[in-house]
C-alpha positions as CSV (number, residue, x, y, z in Angstrom):
1,M,0.0,0.1,0.2
2,R,1.4,3.3,-0.9
3,F,1.4,6.4,1.5
4,S,0.1,9.3,-0.3
5,Y,1.8,12.6,0.7
6,P,-0.9,15.4,1.3
7,F,1.0,18.1,-0.5
8,R,2.4,16.0,-3.7
9,N,0.3,17.6,-6.1
10,C,0.4,21.4,-4.4
11,T,2.5,24.4,-6.0
12,V,5.5,25.2,-3.8
13,K,3.2,28.5,-3.3
14,N,0.7,26.4,-1.8
15,K,2.8,24.3,-0.1
16,F,4.4,27.0,1.9
17,M,1.0,28.9,2.9
18,A,-0.3,25.2,4.1
19,I,2.8,24.8,6.2
20,T,2.8,28.4,7.3
21,V,-1.0,28.1,8.7
22,F,-0.3,24.4,10.3
23,G,2.7,26.1,12.4
24,L,0.5,29.1,13.5
25,I,-2.3,26.3,14.7
26,L,0.6,24.8,16.6
27,I,1.6,28.2,18.0
28,V,-1.8,28.8,19.2
29,W,-2.6,25.2,20.4
30,F,0.9,25.6,22.3
31,G,0.7,28.9,23.6
32,N,-3.1,28.0,25.0
33,F,-1.3,24.6,26.5
34,S,1.3,26.8,28.0
35,H,-1.0,29.1,29.4
36,S,-3.4,26.6,31.0
37,V,-0.3,24.6,32.7
38,G,0.9,28.3,34.1
39,E,-2.6,29.1,35.6
40,I,-2.3,25.5,37.3
41,E,1.1,26.4,38.3
42,R,-0.1,29.8,39.6
43,R,-2.9,28.1,41.3
44,S,-0.8,25.9,43.0
45,V,1.4,28.2,44.4
46,N,-1.2,30.8,45.5
47,N,-2.9,27.8,47.6
48,D,0.5,27.0,49.2
49,L,1.2,30.8,50.0
50,F,-2.5,30.9,51.0
51,N,-1.9,27.8,53.5
52,E,1.1,28.9,54.8
53,I,-0.6,32.3,55.7
54,E,-3.6,30.6,57.7
55,N,-0.7,28.3,59.3
56,L,0.8,31.5,60.4
57,K,-2.3,33.3,61.5
58,R,-3.3,30.4,63.8
59,R,-0.2,30.3,65.5
60,V,-0.1,33.8,66.3
61,Q,-3.7,33.3,67.8
62,E,-2.4,30.5,69.6
63,L,0.5,32.7,71.0
64,E,-1.7,35.4,71.9
65,H,-4.2,33.2,73.7
66,G,-1.2,31.6,75.8
67,Q,0.5,34.9,76.3
68,K,2.9,35.0,79.2
69,V,1.2,36.2,82.3
70,Y,3.5,38.0,84.7
71,P,3.0,38.2,88.5
72,E,1.3,41.8,89.1
73,V,3.6,45.1,89.3
74,K,3.1,48.1,90.7
75,F,3.3,51.2,88.6
76,L,5.7,54.0,89.6
77,N,6.3,57.1,87.6
78,V,9.4,58.7,86.7
79,K,10.1,60.3,89.7
80,D,9.6,57.1,92.4
81,R,11.0,54.5,90.0
82,K,14.6,53.3,90.2
83,R,17.0,51.6,88.0
84,I,18.5,48.9,89.8
85,L,21.1,46.6,89.2
86,I,21.8,42.9,91.4
87,T,24.7,41.2,90.7
88,G,23.9,37.4,91.3
89,G,20.2,38.1,91.2
90,A,19.7,34.6,89.5
91,G,20.6,33.2,93.0
92,F,18.7,32.0,96.0
93,V,18.7,35.3,97.8
94,G,19.0,37.6,95.0
95,S,16.4,36.3,92.8
96,H,13.8,37.0,96.0
97,L,15.0,40.4,96.1
98,V,14.3,40.7,92.2
99,D,11.0,39.4,92.9
100,R,10.3,42.4,95.7
101,L,11.6,45.1,93.7
102,M,10.0,44.1,90.6
103,I,6.5,43.8,92.2
104,E,7.5,47.2,93.7
105,G,7.6,49.0,90.4
106,H,11.5,49.3,89.9
107,E,13.6,48.5,86.8
108,V,15.7,45.7,87.5
109,T,18.8,44.5,85.8
110,V,20.4,41.2,86.8
111,V,23.6,40.2,86.2
112,D,24.9,36.5,86.9
113,N,27.5,34.1,85.6
114,F,25.3,31.1,86.4
115,F,27.7,29.5,88.6
116,T,25.4,29.0,91.4
117,G,22.4,30.8,90.2
118,R,19.7,29.3,87.7
119,K,17.9,31.0,85.0
120,R,14.7,29.3,86.5
121,N,15.0,31.5,89.7
122,V,13.9,34.5,87.4
123,E,12.3,32.9,84.1
124,H,9.0,34.2,85.4
125,W,10.3,37.9,84.6
126,I,11.9,37.4,81.4
127,G,10.2,39.6,78.7
128,H,8.7,42.0,81.2
129,E,9.4,45.9,80.1
130,N,11.3,46.3,83.5
131,F,13.3,43.4,83.7
132,E,16.4,42.8,81.7
133,L,18.9,39.7,82.3
134,L,22.5,39.5,81.4
135,N,24.8,36.7,81.4
136,H,28.2,38.7,82.6
137,D,30.9,37.8,85.2
138,V,31.3,40.9,87.5
139,I,35.1,40.2,87.5
140,N,34.8,41.7,84.2
141,P,34.0,45.8,84.0
142,L,30.2,46.6,83.1
143,F,29.0,49.8,81.9
144,I,25.3,50.6,82.3
145,E,23.4,53.6,83.8
146,V,21.9,52.5,87.3
147,D,20.6,54.4,90.3
148,Q,21.5,51.6,92.7
149,V,23.6,48.3,93.1
150,Y,22.9,45.3,95.7
151,H,26.0,43.3,95.0
152,L,25.4,39.9,96.0
153,A,27.5,38.1,93.1
154,S,29.4,35.3,95.2
155,P,29.2,31.5,96.3
156,A,28.0,31.7,99.5
157,S,28.0,27.9,100.5
158,P,31.1,26.0,101.2
159,P,31.0,23.2,98.8
160,N,30.5,26.0,95.9
161,Y,33.3,28.5,97.3
162,M,35.8,26.0,98.1
163,Y,35.3,24.5,94.5
164,N,37.2,27.4,93.4
165,P,38.9,29.7,95.9
166,V,41.0,31.5,93.7
167,K,37.6,32.5,91.7
168,T,35.8,33.3,95.0
169,I,38.6,35.5,96.0
170,K,38.6,37.3,92.6
171,T,34.5,37.6,92.7
172,N,34.5,39.3,96.2
173,T,37.8,42.0,95.1
174,I,38.1,42.2,91.7
175,G,34.2,42.0,91.3
176,T,33.4,44.3,94.0
177,N,35.7,47.0,92.8
178,N,34.2,46.8,89.6
179,M,31.0,47.6,90.9
180,L,32.2,50.3,93.1
181,G,33.7,51.8,90.1
182,L,30.3,51.5,88.2
183,T,28.7,53.2,91.3
184,K,31.3,55.9,91.6
185,R,30.8,56.7,88.1
186,V,26.8,57.0,88.0
187,R,27.0,58.7,91.3
188,G,24.7,55.9,92.5
189,R,24.5,53.8,95.8
190,L,25.6,50.6,96.7
191,L,24.7,47.9,99.4
192,L,27.2,44.8,99.7
193,A,26.0,41.5,100.7
194,S,29.0,40.8,103.2
195,T,28.5,37.4,105.6
196,S,28.7,36.7,109.4
197,E,32.0,34.8,108.4
198,V,33.8,38.0,108.4
199,Y,33.9,37.5,112.5
200,G,35.3,33.9,111.8
201,D,35.6,31.7,114.9
202,P,34.0,34.1,116.9
203,E,35.2,34.3,120.4
204,I,31.9,36.3,122.0
205,H,28.6,35.7,121.4
206,P,26.6,37.2,120.1
207,Q,28.6,39.2,117.7
208,N,28.4,42.9,117.5
209,E,28.9,45.0,114.3
210,D,31.9,46.6,116.4
211,Y,33.7,43.4,116.9
212,W,36.6,42.7,114.7
213,G,36.4,38.9,114.8
214,H,38.7,36.0,115.1
215,V,39.8,34.8,111.7
216,N,42.3,32.2,110.0
217,P,43.7,34.1,107.0
218,I,44.9,30.6,105.3
219,G,42.3,28.1,106.3
220,P,40.2,26.3,103.4
221,R,37.5,29.0,104.3
222,A,39.7,32.1,104.1
223,C,38.9,32.4,100.2
224,Y,35.3,33.5,101.3
225,D,35.9,34.8,104.9
226,E,38.8,37.0,103.8
227,G,37.3,38.0,100.0
228,K,34.3,39.5,102.0
229,R,36.3,41.2,104.7
230,V,38.2,42.9,101.6
231,A,35.2,43.6,99.9
232,E,34.1,45.9,103.2
233,T,37.3,47.4,103.4
234,M,37.1,48.2,99.4
235,C,33.6,49.9,100.1
236,Y,34.8,52.2,103.0
237,A,38.1,53.3,101.1
238,Y,35.9,54.5,98.0
239,H,33.4,55.9,100.4
240,R,36.5,57.8,102.3
241,Q,38.1,58.8,99.2
242,D,35.6,59.3,96.7
243,G,32.5,60.0,98.7
244,T,30.7,56.8,97.2
245,E,27.8,56.0,98.7
246,I,27.8,52.3,100.3
247,R,25.7,49.9,102.8
248,V,27.0,47.0,104.3
249,A,25.1,43.9,105.3
250,R,26.3,41.2,107.2
251,I,24.1,38.3,106.6
252,F,23.6,35.4,109.0
253,N,22.0,32.1,108.0
254,T,19.1,32.4,105.8
255,F,16.9,29.7,104.3
256,G,13.9,29.3,102.1
257,P,12.6,28.1,98.6
258,R,14.9,28.6,95.8
259,M,17.8,27.0,97.9
260,H,20.1,24.6,96.2
261,L,19.5,20.9,97.5
262,N,22.8,20.6,97.7
263,D,23.6,23.5,99.3
264,G,25.9,21.7,101.9
265,R,24.8,24.0,105.0
266,V,22.6,22.2,107.8
267,V,18.9,23.5,106.9
268,S,19.5,21.6,103.4
269,N,21.0,18.7,104.5
270,F,18.6,18.2,107.2
271,I,15.5,18.6,104.9
272,L,16.8,16.3,102.1
273,Q,17.8,13.5,104.9
274,S,14.5,13.9,106.5
275,L,12.6,13.6,103.0
276,Q,14.8,10.6,102.1
277,D,14.5,8.7,105.3
278,Q,18.1,8.9,105.9
279,P,19.6,9.5,109.2
280,I,20.3,13.0,110.1
281,T,23.8,13.7,110.2
282,I,24.9,15.6,113.2
283,Y,28.8,16.9,113.4
284,G,30.0,16.6,117.2
285,E,27.6,16.4,120.3
286,G,24.8,18.9,118.5
287,K,25.3,21.6,121.2
288,Q,26.7,24.2,119.1
289,T,24.0,27.1,118.3
290,R,23.0,28.7,115.1
291,S,20.3,31.0,114.1
292,F,17.9,31.1,111.0
293,Q,16.3,33.5,109.2
294,Y,13.5,33.1,106.4
295,V,14.7,34.7,102.9
296,S,11.8,37.2,103.1
297,D,12.7,38.7,106.3
298,L,16.2,39.1,104.6
299,V,15.1,40.4,101.6
300,D,13.2,43.0,103.6
301,G,16.2,44.0,105.7
302,L,18.2,44.6,102.7
303,I,15.8,47.0,101.2
304,R,15.2,48.9,104.6
305,L,19.3,49.3,104.7
306,M,19.7,50.3,101.2
307,N,17.3,53.2,101.6
308,S,18.2,54.2,104.9
309,N,20.7,57.0,105.8
310,Y,23.1,54.7,107.5
311,S,26.5,53.6,106.1
312,M,28.3,51.4,109.0
313,P,28.0,47.7,108.6
314,V,24.8,46.0,109.8
315,N,24.3,42.5,110.7
316,I,20.6,40.9,109.4
317,G,19.7,37.9,111.0
318,N,17.4,36.1,113.4
319,P,17.9,36.8,117.1
320,D,16.7,33.2,118.3
321,E,19.4,30.4,118.3
322,Y,18.8,26.9,118.3
323,T,21.3,24.1,118.9
324,I,22.1,22.1,116.0
325,G,20.6,18.7,117.8
326,D,16.7,20.8,118.5
327,F,17.2,22.1,114.7
328,A,17.5,18.9,113.5
329,K,14.5,17.3,115.7
330,I,12.3,20.4,114.6
331,I,13.3,19.4,110.6
332,K,12.2,15.8,111.2
333,G,9.2,16.3,113.1
334,L,8.1,18.7,110.4
335,V,8.6,16.3,107.3
336,G,6.8,13.8,109.6
337,G,3.8,15.8,109.3
338,N,3.9,17.8,112.6
339,R,3.0,21.0,111.0
340,K,2.4,23.2,114.7
341,E,3.3,26.8,114.5
342,S,5.8,28.0,117.4
343,Q,5.3,30.9,119.1
344,I,8.5,31.5,120.8
345,L,10.4,33.9,118.3
346,Q,11.1,37.2,120.0
347,E,11.7,40.3,117.6
348,L,14.8,42.2,117.3
349,K,14.8,46.0,116.9
350,T,17.4,47.7,115.1
351,I,18.0,51.2,113.7
352,L,16.5,50.5,110.9
353,G,13.2,49.5,112.4
354,W,13.3,46.0,111.2
355,S,12.7,42.7,112.9
356,P,12.1,39.2,111.3
357,K,8.7,38.3,111.0
358,V,8.7,34.7,109.8
359,Q,8.7,32.2,112.3
360,L,10.9,29.6,112.0
361,E,8.6,26.3,111.6
362,V,6.3,28.4,108.9
363,G,9.5,29.4,107.0
364,L,10.8,25.5,107.4
365,N,7.4,24.2,106.3
366,R,8.0,26.1,103.0
367,T,11.1,25.4,102.6
368,I,10.4,21.6,102.8
369,E,7.2,21.8,100.2
370,Y,9.7,23.2,97.7
371,F,12.4,20.6,98.4
372,R,10.0,18.0,98.4
373,N,8.7,19.4,94.8
374,E,12.0,19.7,93.6
375,L,12.5,16.0,94.1
376,R,9.4,14.8,92.4
377,R,10.4,17.2,89.2
378,T,10.9,15.3,86.1
379,T,10.1,18.1,83.6
380,L,10.9,21.7,83.4
381,D,7.4,22.4,83.6
382,G,6.3,24.5,86.7
383,R,7.0,28.1,87.7
384,H,9.4,29.0,90.0
385,F,7.5,32.2,91.6
386,T,5.8,32.4,95.0
387,K,4.8,35.5,96.3
388,L,6.6,35.4,99.9
389,P,5.5,37.4,103.2
390,G,6.1,40.8,102.9
391,G,6.0,40.5,99.0
392,A,9.2,38.9,98.4
C-alpha cells in the first residue's frame, strides 16, 4: 500500500502557505496549553501561600491565647521608679530580691554568670519591660546606667566557694572593685552583701558590728571570709576617698525556697535527709548553736538598709538561736507531718526599725515543701515564682 503525501500535487506557493497555517495552528495551540499549565501552577503556588499564611495566623492566635502572664507589678512614675542592678540576681537570695523590687515597680537588671545562680529562678520575669537579664561575670567591667547596686555576686555555701577558691577571691575583690567603680561613675549607691563569716570563729556570742572577729586567713574557708573582709575594706576606701555611697549588710544563716538542694549547709542537709528517710548527720554532740532567718525577712532588711541613711555595717539575722540537735528534731518533726507553728520568736529591734517576721516553723514548712516538689520534678515545667510574706 502506497503512502500518499498530502502536499504532493500542490504548488510550492500553496505548500508554503499550508505549512505556515499549520505552524500558526501549532503556536496557538501550544500557547493555550502553556497558559493552562501556568495557570494551574500559579493556582498551586497561591494555594500553598494561602495555606502558609493561614498556618501563621493560627500560630499567632495560639501565642496570643497563651500569652505569658507576669506577676502583678505596681506602677511607679519616673520620679519614684529606680533603675536597680542586682549582681548574683539569679541566685537564692538575689532572685527573691528581684521579685520584691519588680513587684514594687522598679526597673531591675540582673547580672549573673550562673555558677550557682539559675535562670529558672527569674524566668517568670523574662520579657517584662522592667526586667533585663545579663549573662556576665562581675570580674569583668560593666558599663550601664543605674541608681542602685545590690552586690550579691559570690558563691556562699562552702562546697561552692571552696570548689574554686581563687575564683571566689576574685569575685569578692575584683568584682567588688568593678561594681564600686560603676557606682562611683553613675553617682549611685551600692549595698554589699557581706557575711557573718567576717567574724571568723568568734570568741564572743552574740557578735555585734563592732567586733573585729577571730579569723584564720589561710584556712580552707578563708577564700570566702577574707574575700568579704577585703570587699568591706574596699567599700569604705571608696567612701572615704571618693564619697561613694555604700551600705554593708552582714548576713547570717538564711533559708527558704530556691535554695540549692546540694547547698551543703545544715538546713538543706537536714531537710534532704529527712525527706529521703535517711539518718540526720550531726557533727559533734549537736550542742553548738545557730540562728536561722527566712529569706523574705532578709530581703526586707536589705531594702530597708539600702534606702536608709546609715552607712556602717549592719548584722541582718534572727536573734533566736537553736542547738543543731534541736534544729534537727524540729525538721524531722515537720517532715513527719507535725506542722505546729511555734510562738517563741522574739523581735529584734534595730536602727532600721526591722525585725524578722516569719516564724521558724512557718519558713521551714515552706522550704520543705519546695524541696519535696524539687525531688518529685521530672520535667522543666512548673513556675518558680511564689509570693512570699512581705512581698518577697
